[in-house]
C-alpha positions as CSV (number, residue, x, y, z in Angstrom):
1,A,-29.7,-4.9,-5.3
2,H,-29.2,-1.7,-7.7
3,T,-26.4,-0.8,-5.3
4,L,-25.0,-3.9,-5.9
5,L,-25.1,-3.7,-9.1
6,T,-24.3,0.2,-10.0
7,A,-21.5,0.4,-7.9
8,S,-18.4,2.6,-9.4
9,L,-15.3,3.8,-8.2
10,D,-16.9,7.1,-7.5
11,T,-19.4,5.0,-4.9
12,L,-15.9,4.0,-3.4
13,P,-15.8,5.6,0.4
14,D,-13.2,8.4,1.1
15,P,-10.1,6.8,1.4
16,F,-9.0,9.9,4.1
17,L,-11.6,8.1,6.4
18,M,-8.6,5.6,6.7
19,A,-6.1,5.8,10.0
20,E,-3.6,8.0,9.1
21,M,-4.0,8.5,5.0
22,A,-3.2,11.9,5.2
23,R,-0.1,11.7,7.2
24,A,1.2,9.1,4.5
25,V,0.2,11.7,1.7
26,D,1.6,14.6,3.6
27,R,4.7,12.7,3.7
28,L,4.6,11.9,0.2
29,R,4.0,15.7,-0.5
30,L,7.4,15.9,1.5
31,A,9.1,13.5,-0.7
32,R,8.1,15.0,-3.9
33,Q,9.5,18.5,-2.9
34,R,12.7,17.3,-1.6
35,P,12.4,14.3,-3.0
36,D,13.4,11.4,-1.7
37,S,14.4,8.4,-2.9
38,V,11.9,5.1,-2.1
39,L,12.1,1.6,-1.3
40,V,9.3,-0.7,-1.5
41,Y,9.2,-3.8,0.2
42,G,6.4,-6.1,-0.7
43,D,5.6,-9.9,0.4
44,Y,6.5,-12.6,-2.1
45,D,2.7,-13.7,-2.6
46,V,0.2,-12.5,-5.4
47,D,-1.4,-9.8,-3.3
48,G,2.4,-8.7,-1.7
49,M,3.7,-8.0,-5.2
50,T,0.8,-6.1,-6.7
51,A,0.4,-4.1,-3.4
52,A,4.2,-2.9,-3.9
53,A,3.4,-2.7,-7.7
54,C,0.6,-0.3,-7.2
55,V,3.2,1.9,-4.5
56,T,5.9,2.0,-7.1
57,E,3.8,2.9,-10.1
58,L,2.6,5.8,-7.7
59,C,6.0,7.1,-6.7
60,R,7.6,6.5,-9.9
61,S,4.9,8.7,-11.8
62,L,5.7,11.3,-8.9
63,G,9.1,11.4,-10.2
64,L,10.6,9.8,-7.4
65,D,13.6,7.0,-7.3
66,T,11.9,4.3,-6.4
67,R,13.3,0.4,-5.9
68,T,10.9,-2.3,-5.3
69,E,12.1,-5.3,-3.3
70,V,10.1,-8.6,-2.6
71,Q,10.8,-10.7,0.6
72,P,12.3,-13.9,-0.5
73,R,9.9,-16.6,-0.5
74,R,12.5,-19.4,1.4
75,G,15.2,-18.0,4.9
76,G,14.4,-15.6,6.8
77,A,11.5,-14.4,8.9
78,H,8.4,-13.0,7.5
79,G,7.7,-9.4,6.4
80,L,10.4,-6.6,6.5
81,S,14.3,-7.5,7.1
82,R,17.0,-5.7,8.7
83,D,19.3,-6.8,5.7
84,A,16.7,-4.9,3.6
85,V,16.8,-1.9,5.8
86,D,20.5,-1.9,5.9
87,R,20.7,-1.9,2.1
88,A,17.9,0.8,1.5
89,H,20.1,2.7,4.0
90,A,23.3,2.4,1.9
91,E,21.7,3.5,-1.4
92,G,20.5,6.7,0.3
93,R,16.5,6.0,0.6
94,T,15.0,7.7,3.5
95,L,11.6,6.8,2.7
96,L,10.4,2.8,3.1
97,F,6.9,1.7,2.3
98,T,5.7,-1.9,3.3
99,A,3.5,-3.9,1.3
100,D,1.1,-6.8,2.1
101,C,3.6,-6.6,5.9
102,G,5.4,-4.6,8.5
103,M,2.5,-5.2,11.4
104,S,4.9,-7.5,13.0
105,N,8.2,-6.1,12.0
106,D,8.8,-3.7,15.7
107,D,12.3,-4.2,15.9
108,E,13.3,-3.7,11.8
109,I,11.0,-0.8,11.5
110,A,12.9,0.9,14.7
111,H,16.3,-0.1,13.1
112,A,14.9,2.1,9.7
113,T,13.9,5.2,12.0
114,S,17.3,5.0,13.7
115,L,18.8,5.2,10.4
116,G,16.2,8.0,9.4
117,I,14.4,5.9,7.1
118,D,10.8,6.9,7.3
119,V,8.4,3.7,7.3
120,I,4.8,3.7,5.9
121,I,2.8,0.5,6.4
122,I,0.6,-0.5,4.2
123,D,-1.3,-4.1,5.1
124,H,-4.7,-6.0,6.2
125,H,-3.2,-8.2,9.0
126,Q,-4.2,-7.8,12.2
127,Q,-2.0,-5.9,14.4
128,A,-0.5,-7.1,18.0
129,A,-0.9,-5.3,21.4
130,Q,0.9,-2.2,20.4
131,R,0.7,0.1,17.1
132,P,4.3,-0.9,15.3
133,P,6.4,2.4,15.4
134,A,6.0,3.8,11.7
135,L,5.4,6.9,10.7
136,A,1.9,5.9,9.6
137,V,-0.2,2.6,9.3
138,L,-2.6,1.9,6.7
139,N,-4.5,-0.8,7.5
140,P,-8.6,-1.0,8.1
141,A,-8.1,-3.8,10.8
142,R,-6.9,-1.9,12.9
143,P,-9.6,-1.2,15.3
144,E,-9.1,2.6,15.5
145,C,-9.7,2.9,11.9
146,G,-13.0,4.6,10.3
147,Y,-12.8,3.5,7.0
148,P,-15.9,1.4,6.8
149,F,-15.1,-1.5,4.5
150,K,-12.7,-3.8,6.4
151,P,-12.3,-6.7,4.6
152,L,-9.8,-5.5,1.6
153,C,-6.5,-7.1,0.7
154,A,-2.9,-5.3,0.7
155,A,-3.9,-4.7,-3.1
156,G,-7.0,-2.6,-1.9
157,V,-5.4,-0.8,0.7
158,A,-2.6,0.1,-1.5
159,F,-5.2,1.1,-4.0
160,T,-7.0,3.5,-1.2
161,F,-3.8,5.4,-0.8
162,V,-3.3,5.7,-4.3
163,R,-7.0,7.5,-4.6
164,A,-6.0,9.4,-1.9
165,A,-2.6,10.4,-3.2
166,T,-3.8,11.4,-6.6
167,E,-6.7,13.4,-5.0
168,A,-4.4,15.4,-3.0
169,L,-1.1,15.4,-5.2
170,G,-2.5,15.1,-8.7
171,G,-0.4,13.2,-11.2
172,P,0.0,11.9,-14.4
173,R,-1.1,8.6,-13.8
174,P,-5.0,7.5,-14.0
175,L,-6.8,5.0,-11.6
176,D,-7.9,2.9,-13.9
177,L,-4.5,1.9,-15.0
178,Y,-3.9,0.2,-11.5
179,L,-7.3,-1.9,-11.7
180,D,-6.1,-4.6,-13.5
181,L,-3.1,-5.3,-10.2
182,V,-6.0,-4.3,-8.2
183,A,-8.3,-7.2,-9.0
184,L,-5.3,-9.9,-9.3
185,G,-4.4,-9.2,-5.7
186,T,-7.7,-9.1,-4.5
187,V,-8.9,-12.2,-6.2
188,A,-5.5,-14.6,-5.4
189,D,-5.9,-13.5,-1.9
190,A,-9.2,-14.4,-1.5
191,V,-10.8,-11.6,0.5
192,P,-14.8,-11.6,0.1
193,L,-15.8,-10.1,-3.3
194,I,-18.3,-7.6,-1.8
195,G,-18.5,-3.8,-1.4
196,D,-15.2,-2.3,-2.5
197,N,-13.8,-5.6,-3.5
198,R,-16.7,-6.4,-5.8
199,V,-16.1,-2.9,-7.4
200,L,-12.1,-3.2,-7.9
201,V,-12.5,-6.7,-9.5
202,R,-15.2,-6.4,-11.7
203,D,-13.5,-2.7,-12.9
204,G,-9.9,-4.7,-12.9
205,L,-11.2,-7.5,-15.1
206,V,-12.4,-4.6,-18.0
207,A,-8.7,-3.5,-17.2
208,L,-7.1,-6.4,-17.8
209,G,-9.4,-6.9,-21.0
210,R,-7.4,-3.7,-22.6
211,R,-4.3,-5.1,-21.9
């Protein structure tokens, strides 16, 4: 009962327990050094859009030229599209994040890699038979992922990435400025309001009240 009532951002698990988190943060560090241009590609639902917004705000706070694209609600296959990859390549973008999609887009990710675009997946859907061919796959639902809280939505996974990147790279944007987006995505995706999710929604409601 004490943990339920008093848990805070400080009590959330170490974000680097998530499989391949260090690899994703290292790639973001390299993007900042070069610097790279970034595309963030999100699913069209609230979870996808808020997750994409979190990653976009993180990248922009680090000084990266970042464009966000949301999957069309109608037409085409679900998730990352080949057309979006081609547009990113035409714009000279060399780093692509997926938000709330990507776990079933092996062909599109392989196409991006062939064009010199590194892909980092931020998702919470179940993995198919094999790991997608992305540079890093951030997803607590993966069987090999050691992050202890599993029922995060994509916005929660994105915030875990934000926590890790902020810890490793610094940045001028405080964590609480992401929480309104994370709360919206968490509630809208109807994940259980326990553990990490309860903390993110509770603190996110406070952040929304300050808007």
